[in-house]
C-alpha positions in Angstrom: -38.7 38.1 -42.7 -35.5 37.0 -44.4 -32.0 38.0 -44.2 -29.2 36.8 -46.5 -25.9 35.1 -45.7 -23.3 34.0 -48.2 -23.4 30.2 -48.0 -19.8 30.1 -49.3 -18.7 31.6 -46.0 -21.1 30.7 -43.2 -22.5 27.3 -44.1 -20.5 25.6 -41.3 -22.1 27.7 -38.7 -25.7 26.3 -39.1 -27.2 23.5 -36.9 -28.5 21.0 -39.4 -30.7 19.2 -36.9 -33.2 22.1 -36.7 -32.7 23.6 -40.1 -35.5 22.0 -42.1 -38.2 23.0 -39.6 -37.0 26.6 -39.0 -36.7 27.9 -42.6 -39.5 29.6 -44.6 -40.5 28.1 -47.9 -39.3 31.0 -50.2 -35.8 32.4 -50.0 -34.0 35.0 -52.0 -31.1 34.1 -54.2 -28.5 36.6 -55.4 -26.1 36.0 -58.3 -22.7 37.7 -58.8 -21.6 37.8 -62.4 -18.9 38.8 -64.8 -19.7 41.7 -67.1 -17.6 41.3 -70.2 -17.6 43.9 -73.0 -20.5 43.0 -75.3 -21.9 40.5 -72.8 -25.5 40.4 -71.5 -24.8 40.8 -67.8 -25.1 44.3 -66.2 -24.4 43.4 -62.6 -26.0 41.6 -59.6 -29.1 39.5 -60.3 -31.9 38.3 -58.0 -34.2 35.3 -58.0 -36.3 33.5 -55.4 -36.1 29.8 -54.6 -38.7 27.5 -53.1 -36.9 25.1 -50.7 -39.8 22.7 -50.6 -40.3 22.2 -54.4 -36.8 23.2 -55.7 -38.3 25.8 -58.0 -36.1 28.8 -59.0 -37.7 31.9 -60.5 -36.4 33.8 -63.5 -33.6 36.2 -62.5 -33.8 40.0 -62.7 -31.2 42.8 -62.5 -30.9 44.0 -58.9 -28.0 46.4 -59.2 -25.8 47.7 -62.1 -22.1 47.1 -61.2 -18.9 46.2 -63.1 -17.8 42.6 -62.6 -19.5 41.7 -59.2 -17.9 38.3 -59.5 -18.2 37.5 -55.8 -20.7 38.8 -53.3 -21.0 38.5 -49.5 -23.4 39.6 -46.9 -23.1 41.3 -43.5 -24.1 39.0 -40.6 -27.2 41.2 -39.9 -28.4 40.6 -43.4 -28.9 44.3 -44.2 -25.8 45.0 -46.4 -24.5 43.2 -49.4 -20.9 43.5 -50.6 -19.5 42.9 -54.0 -16.2 43.0 -55.9 -16.2 45.9 -58.4 -18.1 49.1 -58.5 -21.2 50.6 -60.3 -20.7 51.5 -63.9 -21.2 55.2 -63.3 -18.1 55.4 -61.1 -14.6 56.4 -62.2 -12.7 54.1 -64.6 -10.5 52.9 -61.8 -13.5 52.0 -59.7 -13.4 48.4 -61.0 -10.5 47.9 -58.5 -12.9 48.3 -55.7 -15.3 46.6 -53.3 -18.8 48.0 -53.0 -21.6 48.0 -50.4 -25.4 47.9 -51.0 -28.3 48.3 -48.6 -30.7 45.3 -48.9 -34.4 46.5 -48.7 -37.8 45.1 -49.3 -39.6 41.8 -48.5 -38.6 38.3 -49.7 -39.2 38.1 -53.4 -39.2 41.9 -53.7 -35.7 42.7 -52.5 -33.8 45.7 -53.8 -30.2 46.9 -53.6 -29.4 50.5 -52.8 -25.8 51.6 -53.5 -24.0 52.8 -50.3 -20.5 53.4 -51.6 -17.2 51.8 -52.6 -13.6 51.6 -51.4 -10.5 51.0 -53.5 -8.7 47.7 -52.9 -5.3 49.3 -53.0 -3.9 46.6 -55.2 -6.0 45.9 -58.3 -9.2 43.9 -58.8 -10.6 41.7 -56.0 -11.2 38.0 -56.6 -13.2 37.5 -53.4 -14.8 39.5 -50.6 -16.1 38.5 -47.2 -16.8 39.9 -43.7 -15.7 38.6 -40.3 -18.4 36.8 -38.5 -19.1 39.7 -36.2 -19.6 42.1 -39.1 -16.9 44.6 -37.9 -14.6 44.4 -40.9 -14.5 43.4 -44.5 -11.7 41.6 -46.4 -10.8 41.1 -50.1 -8.3 38.9 -51.8 -6.6 40.2 -54.9 -5.6 37.5 -57.4 -3.5 39.7 -59.7 -1.9 41.7 -56.9 -1.4 38.7 -54.6 -2.6 40.5 -51.5 -5.2 40.7 -48.7 -7.0 44.0 -48.1 -8.8 45.0 -44.9 -11.6 47.5 -44.6 -13.3 49.1 -41.6 -17.1 48.9 -41.5 -19.5 51.3 -39.9 -22.2 50.1 -37.5 -24.7 50.2 -40.3 -22.5 48.0 -42.5 -21.3 50.7 -44.9 -17.6 50.8 -45.8 -15.7 53.4 -43.9 -12.6 52.8 -45.9 -9.5 50.7 -46.7 -7.4 50.1 -43.6 -4.4 48.2 -45.0 -3.1 46.1 -47.8 -1.0 43.0 -47.0 1.3 41.9 -49.9 1.9 38.1 -49.8 5.2 38.6 -51.7 6.7 40.1 -48.5 6.0 37.0 -46.3 8.7 34.7 -47.7 12.1 35.2 -49.5 10.7 33.2 -52.4 6.9 33.7 -52.2 6.0 31.5 -55.1 5.7 27.8 -55.8 6.8 27.9 -59.5 5.6 24.2 -60.0 3.0 25.0 -62.6 4.4 27.3 -65.3 2.9 30.8 -65.5 0.1 30.0 -62.9 2.6 30.0 -60.0 5.2 32.6 -60.9 3.7 35.1 -58.5 1.4 35.1 -55.4 -2.3 34.8 -56.3 -4.7 35.3 -53.4 -8.0 33.7 -54.2 -10.4 33.6 -51.1 -10.7 35.0 -47.6 -12.6 34.1 -44.5 -12.2 33.8 -40.7 -11.9 31.1 -38.2 -15.1 30.3 -36.3 -13.9 32.4 -33.4 -12.9 35.4 -35.6 -9.3 35.3 -34.3 -7.7 34.4 -37.6 -8.1 35.2 -41.3 -7.3 32.6 -43.9 -6.3 33.4 -47.5 -5.5 30.5 -49.9 -2.8 31.6 -52.4 -2.7 29.7 -55.6 0.8 30.9 -56.6 2.4 30.1 -53.2 0.8 26.6 -52.6 0.0 27.9 -49.2 -2.9 29.2 -47.1 -1.8 32.5 -45.6 -3.0 32.9 -42.0 -3.4 36.4 -40.5 -4.1 37.3 -36.8 -7.1 39.6 -36.8 -7.6 42.6 -34.5 -11.1 43.7 -35.6 -11.1 46.7 -33.2 -8.1 48.6 -34.6 -8.6 47.0 -37.3 -5.3 45.3 -38.4 -3.8 42.1 -39.7 -0.6 40.5 -38.5 1.0 37.5 -40.2 0.6 34.4 -38.1 1.7 31.5 -40.3 0.8 29.2 -43.2 -1.1 26.1 -44.1 1.2 24.1 -46.5 -0.6 22.6 -49.5 0.7 20.0 -52.0 3.3 21.3 -54.5 1.6 22.4 -57.7 -1.8 22.1 -56.0 -2.8 25.7 -56.4 -5.1 26.3 -53.4 -8.2 28.3 -54.4 -11.0 28.1 -51.8 -11.5 26.5 -48.4 -14.2 25.7 -45.8 -14.3 24.7 -42.1 -16.1 21.6 -40.9 -19.2 22.5 -38.9 -17.4 21.7 -35.6 -14.4 23.8 -36.6 -11.9 21.0 -36.1 -11.0 20.6 -39.8 -10.3 22.7 -42.9 -11.0 21.4 -46.4 -8.8 23.2 -49.0 -9.7 23.0 -52.7 -6.6 22.8 -55.0 -7.6 24.4 -58.3 -4.6 23.3 -60.4 -4.4 19.7 -59.2 -8.2 19.3 -58.9 -7.9 17.9 -55.4 -9.0 18.5 -51.8 -6.6 18.6 -48.9 -7.9 17.9 -45.4 -6.2 19.8 -42.5 -6.6 19.3 -38.8 -7.2 22.7 -37.3 -5.9 23.7 -33.8 -8.2 26.6 -32.8 -6.2 27.7 -29.9 -2.9 27.9 -31.8 -4.5 28.9 -35.1 -2.5 26.3 -37.0 -3.3 23.9 -39.9 -1.8 20.4 -40.1 -2.2 18.7 -43.5 -3.4 15.1 -43.9 -5.3 13.4 -46.7 -5.3 14.8 -50.2 -7.9 13.3 -52.6 -8.5 14.0 -56.3 -11.9 15.4 -57.4 -11.5 13.7 -60.8 -9.5 10.6 -61.9 -6.4 10.9 -63.9 -8.1 8.9 -66.6 -10.9 11.4 -66.8 -8.5 14.4 -66.9 -6.4 12.8 -69.6 -9.4 12.7 -71.9 -10.1 16.5 -71.7 -8.1 19.5 -72.9 -8.4 21.5 -69.7 -9.8 21.1 -66.2 -9.6 23.2 -63.0 -11.4 23.1 -59.7 -13.4 26.1 -58.7 -15.6 25.8 -55.5 -16.0 23.7 -52.4 -19.0 23.4 -50.0 -19.5 21.5 -46.8 -22.9 20.1 -46.0 -24.4 21.5 -42.7 -24.4 18.0 -41.3 -20.6 17.8 -41.9 -21.1 14.4 -43.6 -20.6 15.4 -47.2 -18.3 17.7 -49.3 -19.0 19.0 -52.8 -16.6 20.5 -55.3 -17.0 21.9 -58.8 -14.9 20.9 -61.8 -14.6 23.3 -64.8 -13.9 21.7 -68.1 -15.4 18.5 -67.0 -18.4 20.6 -66.0 -19.4 18.5 -63.0 -19.8 18.4 -59.3 -17.8 15.8 -57.3 -19.5 14.5 -54.1 -17.6 13.1 -51.2 -18.6 11.3 -48.0 -16.8 12.2 -44.8 -16.1 9.5 -42.3 -15.8 9.9 -38.5 -12.1 10.7 -38.7 -12.7 13.4 -41.3 -11.3 11.3 -44.2 -13.0 11.8 -47.6 -14.1 9.2 -50.1 -15.5 10.0 -53.6 -19.1 8.9 -54.1 -20.0 10.4 -57.5 -19.2 12.9 -60.2 -22.5 14.6 -61.4 -22.7 16.6 -64.7 -24.0 20.1 -64.1 -26.1 20.2 -67.3 -24.3 23.5 -68.2 -20.9 24.9 -69.0 -18.0 26.1 -66.8 -19.3 25.8 -63.1 -17.3 28.7 -61.7 -19.4 28.5 -58.5 -22.3 26.8 -56.8 -24.3 27.4 -53.6 -26.0 25.2 -51.1 -29.3 26.2 -49.5 -29.3 26.6 -45.7 -31.2 23.4 -45.1 -28.6 21.3 -47.0 -31.3 19.9 -49.3 -30.4 21.7 -52.6 -27.5 22.9 -54.7 -27.7 25.7 -57.3 -24.9 25.5 -59.8 -23.8 28.6 -61.8 -22.8 27.8 -65.4 -20.7 30.8 -66.4 -20.4 29.9 -70.1 -23.9 28.4 -70.5 -25.5 31.4 -68.7 -27.5 29.1 -66.5 -28.4 28.3 -62.9 -29.2 24.6 -62.5 -30.9 23.0 -59.4 -29.9 19.6 -57.8 -31.4 17.9 -54.8 -29.1 16.3 -52.2 -29.9 12.9 -50.8 -29.6 13.3 -47.1 -28.4 9.7 -46.5 -25.9 9.3 -49.3 -25.0 12.9 -50.3 -25.7 12.0 -53.9 -27.0 14.6 -56.3 -30.1 14.5 -58.5 -30.9 17.0 -61.3 -34.5 18.0 -60.8 -34.9 19.5 -64.3 -35.0 23.0 -63.0 -32.8 25.5 -64.9 -33.0 29.3 -65.2 -31.1 31.8 -67.4 -28.6 34.0 -65.6 -26.0 36.0 -67.6 -22.4 34.8 -66.9 -23.0 33.8 -63.3 -20.0 33.5 -61.0 -21.4 33.5 -57.4 -24.6 32.1 -55.8 -25.8 33.5 -52.5 -28.9 32.2 -50.7 -31.2 33.9 -48.2 -32.0 32.7 -44.7 -34.7 33.8 -42.3 -34.3 35.9 -39.2 
């Protein structure tokens, strides 16, 4: 049997040494999408992926829902969460997060709607659970806030517990370096430390990662501190190294990655290297570029980031000290890579081309980390998030 985990959040937890031998051949893949007026997408889509051959099946609609841009999974694999709410809910339901029960066998999975909860502060840009599956979080880009939800034992959403406004954390809670992109807080991602003691929320408008102390039993969030990013960087998403000693923050506006040393006991981030994902020469030749997603290979040896506008994936090698060096920039064979996912074995990437309505497959060289397009592409309407399945 198979259960699903969002690779965006949990990839650092896997032991790569035993991964290739422990995974079944066929895994489920879920796609979160945008649902613009007049567009083709109607919600969450489902495919299957063969991790031995790299074959991705044609996608089919799994659940009708408004703008399920980002999706996540409960650690037990039985409940899927999405930003937005089903189309038959009230007009304000778009400012919600929703839960679905995952049923069926691999390749025949279905989603059964369980319920929604309002974010309390506008539409959510990202959603995730803690690693124990006790609570749910969402990050509101427009509202500039973090929301916390209590979960029942079966994974359903009990309700919104609290909303934390980032504007209340500092006298001047904005960076202001980049015009109208940094004139207000803009929370963009949320996830926990490996020990579930802290919650991290990169805020593009503040040029900071907001750190919350988590009490999952109450549940509640208490402000703990910040990770300081380069001025004008615009932090968007972040990931831990597999051993939990480092944090890699993707800066959307500057198209760069900042490497932080992480003190697990103190819950603090110390900035070190910042490296661009594209050269200044490349960026100067194009009208617009922005970074969108970052993934860490299960081995910890490689980092991958997506570049919108340039429509590419940047691949980095990680040395023993955690420093990054750029090894290649690979075209995605599509348009506007809002997101991409890595399969649990670390052998494949599936890249979501939002404007090309495509999902393209790349193999990962296990020695160099370089990518190879395997001439496998499937149509997916306006994909924004890629979520893989893993076995029990």
